[in-house]
N, C-alpha and C positions, 0 to 999 in steps of 0.2 A: 492605587490609593485604596486603603481599606475603608470599609463602611464606617468605622468609628472616626477616622480622620475626616472623611467626607462629611459626616454628620456634624462634627465639630466646626469645620470650615463653614458649612451651611448655616449653623447656629450663629456663628460670629457675624456672618454677612447679613442675616436677618436682623440681628440686634442692631447692627450699624445702620441699616435702612430705617428701622424704627426710631433710633436716636435722631437721625437726620430729619425724619418726618416731623417729629414733635418739636424740633428746633426751628422749623420753617416759619411758623406764624407766631402770633402773640398769644400763646396759650394762657399765660397768667391773666391777661385781660378777659379771655373767654371764661376761665374758671371763676373769676370775680363776678362776671355778669350773668353766668348761666348756672353754675353749680356751687356757689358760695355757701349756701345753706346746708349742703350735704355733709361737709366735714363736721360742723358742730352737732348735727343730728346723729351722725355715726358715733361720735365721742359720747354723747348722752345715752344712746341706745346700748352702747357697750359698757356704760357706767365707768368710764375711764376717769381716774382721779389721781390725787397725790400719791406718789410712790409707785404707780404702775409703770411697767416698761412696755414701750410700744415700738414696733418695727413697722414702718409704713413703706411697703414695697410699691413701686410705681407712684411715688409721692408727688411727682410733678413739682408744682410750686408751693406745696405744703397745705393743700386744701383740708386734709385731715390731720396732718402732723402738727400744724400750728395750733389748732384748737385743742389737741391732746396736750401739748406743752402748756398751753394756757390753763388747762385743768390741773396741772401739776405733775403730769407724767414725765418720765425720762424717755425722750424720743430720739430714734434714729430714723431719718427720712432718706430713703434710697431711690434712685432713679437712674435710668440709662442716659438721661439728657442733662449734662452739667448746667446748661443755660437755664433750665427750669429750676434747678436747685439754687442757682445764684439768685434768681428772683425770689424764691422762698426765703432764702437766708436774709436778704435785704428786708423783706417784710417782717420777719421774726425779729430782726435787730431793731427795727423801728418800734416794735411793740415791747422791746425789752425782754424777749424770750430767748432762752438758750436751748438749742437743739443740736444734734449731730447731723451733718449732711454728708451723704456718701454716694458718690457716683459709681455705678457698677450694676451688677446683676445679682439676683438671688436665685438659687437653684436648690431644690430639695430642702434639706435641713440645714445646709450651710449657707452662709452669706459671704459672697465674694465681693469686696468693696474696696474702694479707695477714697479716703477722706478728702474732701475738697474744701 
């Protein structure tokens, strides 16, 4: 096996372990109880507003993506863990917000994703 193939296989295995780890617990509840103020603070600090385009990598359940959409941005939230994106999508829909949710990975300047 070449180094490139081995590296790709190792990368896939690591990403799968991370995805499984984040799906184990109730991350959305943790995010709500522990870091809920960080998303709105980040959106304000970056002066995100109407018409801005936001790619939230490792979005989880939308801690930053949802506040960015609430501010009027066009948002794509991407994460390795579809279960977290499902929780974020449900929360955004309850608030009447439209975001794109993409399960997958981001590498370099290209985004490899699958809409969920």
